[in-house]
C-alpha positions in Angstrom: -0.1 0.1 0.0 1.0 3.5 -0.4 2.3 5.4 3.0 -0.7 7.0 4.8 -1.2 8.4 8.1 -4.3 7.4 10.3 -5.5 10.8 10.0 -5.7 10.4 6.2 -7.2 7.0 6.5 -9.9 8.4 8.7 -10.6 11.4 6.2 -10.8 8.9 3.2 -13.4 6.2 4.8 -15.2 8.9 6.6 -14.2 7.4 10.2 -12.9 9.0 13.4 -9.7 8.7 15.4 -9.5 6.9 18.5 -6.7 6.7 20.9 -4.6 8.2 18.2 -3.1 11.6 17.4 -3.6 10.8 13.6 0.1 11.1 12.9 0.8 7.5 13.2 1.8 6.3 9.6 0.8 2.9 7.9 3.9 1.9 6.0 3.3 -2.0 5.8 0.5 -4.1 4.5 -3.1 -4.1 5.2 -4.3 -7.4 7.1 -7.4 -8.9 8.5 -5.4 -11.8 10.3 -3.6 -10.6 13.2 -0.9 -13.4 12.8 0.0 -11.7 9.5 0.5 -8.2 10.7 3.9 -6.9 10.3 5.7 -3.5 11.3 3.8 -0.7 10.2 0.8 -2.5 9.1 -3.0 -1.7 9.3 -4.8 -4.4 11.1 -8.7 -4.8 9.9 -10.8 -5.9 12.7 -13.6 -8.2 11.2 -16.2 -10.6 12.7 -15.8 -14.2 12.2 -17.8 -17.5 12.8 -15.8 -18.2 16.1 -13.8 -15.1 17.0 -14.1 -11.5 16.4 -11.0 -9.6 15.1 -11.6 -6.8 17.5 -10.6 -8.8 20.2 -7.0 -9.0 18.7 -6.2 -5.6 18.0 -3.6 -5.7 21.1 -2.0 -8.6 19.3 -2.0 -6.8 16.1 -0.3 -3.7 18.0 2.4 -6.0 19.7 3.4 -7.2 16.1 4.1 -3.9 15.1 0.7 -2.6 13.5 0.5 1.2 13.2 -3.2 1.0 13.8 -6.6 -0.7 13.5 -9.4 0.0 11.3 -12.5 -1.1 13.5 -16.2 -0.7 14.0 -16.0 -0.1 17.7 -13.6 1.3 20.1 -10.4 -1.1 20.8 -7.4 -0.5 23.3 -5.2 0.5 20.3 -4.7 3.7 17.9 -7.7 3.3 15.6 -9.8 4.5 13.1 -13.5 3.8 13.7 -15.8 3.4 10.7 -19.3 4.8 10.6 -22.1 2.4 10.6 -23.9 1.7 7.3 -27.5 2.1 6.6 -29.5 -1.3 7.4 -29.9 -2.4 3.7 -26.3 -1.9 2.8 -25.2 -3.7 5.9 -27.3 -6.8 5.3 -26.0 -6.8 1.6 -22.4 -6.7 2.6 -22.8 -9.0 5.5 -23.6 -11.9 3.5 -19.9 -12.2 2.5 -18.7 -12.5 6.1 -19.8 -15.3 8.2 -20.4 -14.2 11.9 -21.4 -10.6 10.9 -24.6 -10.4 13.1 -24.7 -6.7 13.8 -23.4 -5.2 10.4 -20.1 -4.0 11.9 -18.2 -6.3 9.6 -20.1 -4.8 6.7 -19.1 -1.2 7.7 -15.4 -2.4 7.9 -15.7 -3.9 4.5 -17.2 -0.8 3.1 -14.5 1.2 4.4 -11.8 -1.0 3.1 -13.3 -0.6 0.0 -13.0 3.2 0.1 -9.4 2.9 1.3 -8.7 0.6 -1.6 -10.4 3.0 -4.1 -8.5 5.9 -2.9 -5.1 4.0 -3.5 -5.9 2.7 -6.8 -6.8 5.9 -7.9 -3.7 7.5 -6.9 -1.5 4.5 -8.4 -3.6 4.9 -11.6 -2.1 8.4 -12.3 1.2 6.9 -11.9 0.4 4.2 -14.6 -1.2 1.3 -12.7 -3.3 -0.7 -15.1 -6.1 -2.8 -13.4 -7.5 -6.0 -15.1 -10.7 -7.6 -14.1 -11.5 -11.2 -14.9 -14.9 -12.7 -14.5 -16.6 -15.8 -15.8 -18.7 -18.9 -14.5 -15.7 -21.0 -14.7 -11.9 -20.5 -15.1 -11.4 -17.1 -13.3 -8.8 -18.4 -11.0 -6.8 -20.2 -13.7 -6.9 -17.3 -16.0 -6.2 -14.7 -13.4 -3.1 -16.9 -12.6 -2.0 -17.0 -16.4 -2.6 -13.2 -16.9 -0.2 -12.5 -13.9 2.2 -14.8 -15.3 2.4 -13.0 -18.8 2.6 -9.7 -17.5 5.1 -10.2 -14.8 7.8 -9.8 -17.1 6.4 -6.7 -18.3 6.7 -5.1 -14.8 5.8 -5.6 -11.0 2.3 -7.2 -10.9 0.0 -8.0 -8.0 -2.6 -10.7 -8.0 -4.6 -12.5 -5.5 -3.7 -15.8 -4.1 -6.2 -18.7 -5.0 -9.9 -17.5 -5.3 -9.6 -14.4 -3.4 -12.4 -12.8 -5.2 -15.2 -11.3 -3.2 -16.0 -8.1 -1.0 -12.9 -8.8 1.3 -10.3 -10.2 -1.1 -10.9 -7.7 -3.8 -10.2 -4.6 -1.7 -7.2 -6.4 0.2 -5.6 -7.4 -3.0 -5.9 -3.8 -4.3 -4.2 -2.6 -1.2 -1.2 -5.0 -2.0 -0.3 -2.5 -4.8 2.2 0.2 -4.2 3.9 3.1 -6.4 6.2 0.4 -8.1 3.2 -2.0 -9.2 2.3 -1.7 -12.9 -0.3 -4.2 -13.2 -3.3 -5.2 -10.9 -4.9 -8.3 -11.7 -8.2 -8.7 -10.0 -10.6 -11.8 -10.2 -14.4 -10.9 -9.9 -16.9 -12.9 -8.5 -20.6 -12.4 -7.8 -23.6 -13.8 -5.9 -26.2 -11.8 -7.6 -26.7 -8.7 -9.6 -24.8 -5.6 -8.9 -21.9 -7.6 -7.3 -19.5 -7.0 -10.0 -20.4 -3.5 -10.5 -19.6 -2.6 -6.7 -16.2 -4.5 -7.1 -15.6 -2.4 -10.2 -16.0 0.5 -7.8 -13.4 -0.5 -5.5 -10.9 -0.9 -8.3 -11.9 0.6 -11.5 -10.6 -1.8 -14.2 -9.0 -0.6 -17.7 -8.8 -4.1 -19.2 -11.8 -6.6 -18.7 -12.1 -10.2 -19.4 -15.2 -12.2 -19.7 -14.5 -15.9 -20.1 -17.8 -17.7 -20.3 -21.3 -17.8 -19.0 -22.3 -21.2 -17.2 -24.5 -22.5 -14.8 -22.5 -21.7 -11.6 -24.7 -20.0 -9.1 -27.7 -20.6 -11.4 -30.0 -21.1 -8.2 -29.1 -17.5 -7.2 -29.4 -16.0 -10.7 -32.6 -17.9 -12.0 -31.3 -18.1 -15.5 -27.9 -18.0 -17.8 -29.1 -14.8 -19.0 -29.4 -13.6 -15.5 -25.9 -14.6 -15.2 -24.8 -12.7 -18.2 -26.4 -9.8 -16.9 -24.3 -9.9 -13.9 -21.2 -11.0 -15.9 -21.4 -7.9 -18.2 -21.4 -5.6 -15.3 -17.4 -5.8 -15.8 -17.6 -4.6 -19.5 -19.9 -1.8 -18.6 -17.6 -0.5 -16.1 -14.7 -0.2 -18.7 -13.6 3.4 -19.7 -13.9 4.3 -23.4 -10.1 3.9 -23.8 -10.0 0.7 -22.2 -10.3 -2.9 -23.6 -12.8 -5.6 -23.2 -11.4 -9.3 -23.7 -14.4 -11.3 -24.8 -14.7 -15.3 -25.5 -16.6 -15.2 -28.8 -17.0 -18.9 -29.0 -19.8 -18.3 -26.0 -22.9 -16.5 -27.4 -23.8 -14.7 -24.2 -20.3 -13.2 -23.7 -19.9 -12.4 -27.4 -23.1 -10.3 -26.9 -21.6 -8.3 -24.5 -19.8 -6.2 -27.0 -23.0 -4.1 -27.3 -22.7 -3.2 -23.7 -19.5 -1.4 -23.6 -17.8 1.7 -24.9 -14.4 0.3 -24.5 -12.6 -1.6 -27.6 -13.4 -5.2 -28.0 -11.0 -8.0 -28.6 -12.5 -11.4 -29.3 -10.9 -14.5 -28.6 -11.7 -18.1 -29.2 -11.5 -20.8 -31.8 -13.9 -19.2 -33.9 -12.5 -18.0 -37.3 -14.0 -14.6 -36.4 -11.8 -14.1 -33.1 -9.2 -11.6 -33.2 -6.9 -13.6 -31.0 -7.5 -17.4 -31.7 -6.3 -20.8 -31.4 -5.9 -23.2 -34.6 -5.1 -26.7 -34.8 -5.7 -27.7 -31.0 -4.4 -31.0 -30.1 -3.8 -32.9 -26.5 -1.1 -35.0 -25.6 -1.2 -38.1 -23.4 -1.3 -35.7 -20.2 -4.2 -33.8 -21.5 -2.1 -30.8 -22.1 -2.9 -28.8 -25.2 -0.7 -27.4 -28.1 -2.2 -24.9 -30.6 -1.3 -22.3 -33.0 -1.7 -18.8 -31.7 -3.0 -16.7 -34.4 -3.1 -12.5 -33.8 -3.3 -9.4 -35.8 0.7 -9.0 -34.6 1.7 -12.4 -35.7 1.6 -16.3 -35.0 3.3 -18.7 -32.8 3.2 -22.2 -31.5 2.1 -22.7 -27.9 2.2 -25.9 -25.7 0.8 -25.6 -22.5 1.7 -27.3 -19.0 -1.7 -27.0 -17.6 -3.9 -29.9 -17.6 -7.1 -29.9 -19.8 -8.3 -28.6 -23.3 -10.4 -25.9 -21.5 -7.1 -24.0 -20.8 -6.8 -23.1 -24.4 -9.6 -20.4 -23.9 -8.1 -19.1 -20.8 -4.7 -19.0 -22.3 -6.2 -16.8 -25.3 -7.6 -14.5 -22.9 -4.4 -14.0 -21.0 -2.6 -13.7 -24.2 -5.0 -11.0 -25.5 -4.3 -8.9 -22.2 -0.5 -9.2 -22.2 -0.5 -8.1 -26.2 -2.6 -5.2 -25.1 -0.3 -4.2 -22.6 2.8 -4.4 -24.5 4.1 -7.9 -24.8 5.2 -9.6 -28.0 3.7 -12.6 -29.7 6.5 -14.6 -29.3 7.2 -13.8 -25.8 3.5 -14.6 -25.0 3.9 -17.8 -26.5 7.0 -18.5 -24.5 5.4 -17.4 -21.2 2.4 -19.2 -21.8 4.5 -22.6 -22.4 6.6 -21.9 -19.2 3.3 -21.2 -16.9 2.7 -23.4 -13.9 -0.5 -24.1 -12.0 -0.3 -21.7 -9.3 -3.6 -22.2 -7.2 -4.1 -25.3 -5.4 -6.6 -28.1 -6.1 -7.3 -27.2 -9.4 -6.3 -29.7 -12.2 -3.4 -30.5 -9.7 -1.8 -33.5 -11.1 0.5 -36.0 -8.9 1.7 -39.4 -9.4 2.5 -42.0 -6.4 5.3 -44.1 -6.6 3.3 -47.1 -7.7 2.0 -45.0 -10.6 -1.1 -44.1 -9.8 -2.0 -40.5 -10.8 -4.3 -38.4 -8.9 -6.0 -35.3 -10.6 -7.3 -33.3 -7.9 -9.7 -30.9 -9.0 -11.5 -30.7 -5.8 -11.6 -26.8 -5.0 -14.9 -26.2 -6.7 -17.3 -27.4 -9.4 -20.1 -26.6 -11.7 -21.5 -28.4 -14.8 -19.0 -26.7 -17.1 -15.8 -27.4 -15.1 -17.0 -31.0 -14.3 -17.5 -31.7 -18.2 -14.0 -30.1 -18.7 -12.5 -32.3 -16.0 -14.2 -35.5 -17.3 -12.8 -34.9 -20.6 -9.2 -34.3 -19.6 -9.5 -37.6 -17.5 -10.6 -39.4 -20.6 -7.9 -38.1 -22.8 -5.3 -39.1 -20.1 -6.2 -42.9 -19.9 -6.6 -44.3 -23.4 -4.3 -47.1 -22.1 -4.9 -46.7 -18.4 -7.8 -47.5 -16.1 -9.6 -44.2 -15.3 -11.6 -43.6 -11.9 -13.8 -40.5 -11.5 -14.6 -39.5 -7.9 -17.5 -37.1 -7.9 -19.5 -35.3 -5.4 -22.2 -32.7 -5.2 -22.3 -29.3 -7.3 -23.7 -26.6 -5.2 -26.1 -23.7 -5.9 -27.6 -24.9 -9.3 -31.3 -24.5 -8.3 -34.2 -26.3 -9.9 -31.7 -27.9 -12.5 -29.7 -29.4 -9.9 -30.9 -33.0 -10.0 -30.8 -33.0 -14.1 -27.4 -31.5 -14.2 -26.2 -34.2 -11.7 -27.7 -37.0 -13.9 -26.1 -35.8 -17.2 -22.6 -35.9 -15.3 -23.2 -39.7 -15.0 -24.2 -40.3 -18.3 -21.2 -38.2 -19.5 -19.0 -40.5 -17.6 -20.3 -43.4 -19.6 -19.9 -41.9 -22.8 -16.3 -40.9 -22.4 -15.7 -44.5 -21.3 -14.6 -43.7 -17.9 -13.8 -47.1 -16.2 -15.1 -46.6 -12.7 -17.4 -43.8 -11.1 -17.4 -43.3 -7.3 -20.1 -41.1 -6.1 -19.8 -39.6 -2.8 -23.2 -38.5 -0.9 -23.5 -35.0 0.2 -24.5 -33.9 3.4 -27.2 -31.5 4.8 -30.0 -32.8 2.2 -27.8 -33.1 -0.7 -27.5 -36.9 -0.8 -30.4 -37.4 -3.4 -28.7 -34.6 -5.6 -25.0 -36.0 -5.5 -26.8 -39.6 -6.0 -28.4 -38.6 -9.6 -24.8 -38.8 -11.0 -24.6 -42.6 -10.2 -28.4 -43.0 -11.2 -27.6 -41.3 -14.6 -24.6 -43.6 -15.0 -26.5 -46.4 -14.5 -29.3 -45.5 -16.6 -26.8 -44.5 -19.6 -25.2 -47.7 -20.1 -25.2 -51.4 -18.9 -23.3 -50.7 -15.9 -23.2 -52.6 -12.8 -20.3 -52.5 -10.2 -18.5 -49.6 -12.6 -20.6 -47.0 -10.5 -20.7 -47.0 -6.9 -22.4 -44.7 -4.4 -20.7 -44.2 -1.2 -21.9 -42.4 1.7 -18.7 -40.2 2.8 -15.0 -39.4 1.9 -13.7 -42.1 4.2 -15.8 -44.9 2.3 -14.6 -43.6 -0.8 -10.8 -43.8 0.4 -11.5 -47.2 1.7 -13.0 -48.5 -1.7 -10.1 -47.1 -3.7 -7.5 -48.5 -1.3 -8.9 -51.8 -2.0 -9.4 -51.7 -5.4 -6.9 -49.1 -7.0 -4.1 -50.8 -9.5 -0.6 -49.4 -10.2 -0.7 -46.7 -12.9 -4.6 -46.0 -12.5 -5.6 -42.5 -13.0 -8.2 -40.9 -10.4 -9.9 -37.6 -10.9 -11.5 -36.1 -7.6 -13.8 -33.3 -8.1 -16.9 -31.7 -6.3 -18.0 -28.3 -4.9 -16.1 -27.4 -1.7 -18.8 -28.2 0.7 -18.3 -32.0 -0.4 -14.4 -32.0 0.7 -13.3 -34.3 -1.8 -10.1 -32.9 -1.3 -9.8 -35.4 2.0 -9.9 -38.3 -0.8 -7.3 -36.7 -2.9 -4.9 -36.1 0.2 -5.6 -39.4 1.5 -4.6 -41.4 -1.8 -1.5 -39.1 -2.2 -0.5 -39.7 1.3 -0.7 -43.6 1.1 1.7 -43.4 -1.9 4.5 -41.4 -0.2 7.4 -43.5 1.2 7.4 -44.3 4.9 
């Protein structure tokens, strides 16, 4: 963050000083975890499910914090933020488990104001903000964009999927006067959320990857999802750039919603930046010819899954717009490694069993992509798909799960293990098993188990050397426990 005094911060967020003369200077990072506060930092006190950050103000000060951003008075130099109107407090509180009185929402709003001030200051010095959204692939694309921009200058991007009302301003506040690129992943739970994030850190480049079925239960339709994802391109200035996946009709249609210049990407011949002659190797890693108005180059990705071609094209478009050559883009794409955990993470045990851990989250589109990657990796090896519930799909949930089971059969996956959900989701997850059973003449090929322990026990008994196991579900299913257990068993004693 740029250096600011507590008095300046109070003025920016509309707060008041408490136990401070205002001259205290924030020279370090902004943190909401007191264990990560370092000298000169600003501690952000937020309520949680189990503990309240206000109780750790003293801990943060002992670690060297310059002050605290808080909703109520604490025994430390601090800026006390004003409460929000009731409606705004409720809307923002959804992002914070444990925010029962709206105090956390008030602190989040103040954090957003602080981030906006810092981003505006840095934009005058040449900072470019890049926003990435879509129903799936946001995190992988954000990581690719960062990898391509880092050689062009200091770049800040969030770790993992830190993409909501807290992660967005926290990431923006990692930027300082040396930062040239700020890459932000933007998620939404409902209409207006992406517009709200764009207010915190106004983007000059916006990337929309796809419109799928993730959060369909909250938006009601894919058209509703598209309306919200398109808030990103509406936020772009006329001198900005909208990178749109023209292979997705709902994304391509967003061109009419922005005053920014549009760069289309995809395999469609009409795309400005496109992939031709896409092939996959035995590890489901894609190679293609990158075609741009500035030249062409061959690209071979290290990332697993054909779906990364579209992600790579979007990242390439951003990098070329910001000054990278086509040759450099191809080289950096070929060198890019997976940065975020539990997303198409491939590990092989000492007995040759390969675990494809994609357990961070799931929706119908990412599930299909993962199953296709598994199928392409196992032409001469036995394949297992360990699948669980996909959340937030609304009325289409059962049919979407049923279709996944049928797809597993059509892709010739050898074995399917379906882990029942919890909290009433058992029947939904079971639809994967039933779909597979109804699609083909499967018997023991598909098994329904009650929990992750049962899945691990079955795999322990039946896995053979050189088998390939895909593990994927929404976070609520906690299928990462299966992947971790399988890999732990493969480690030397």
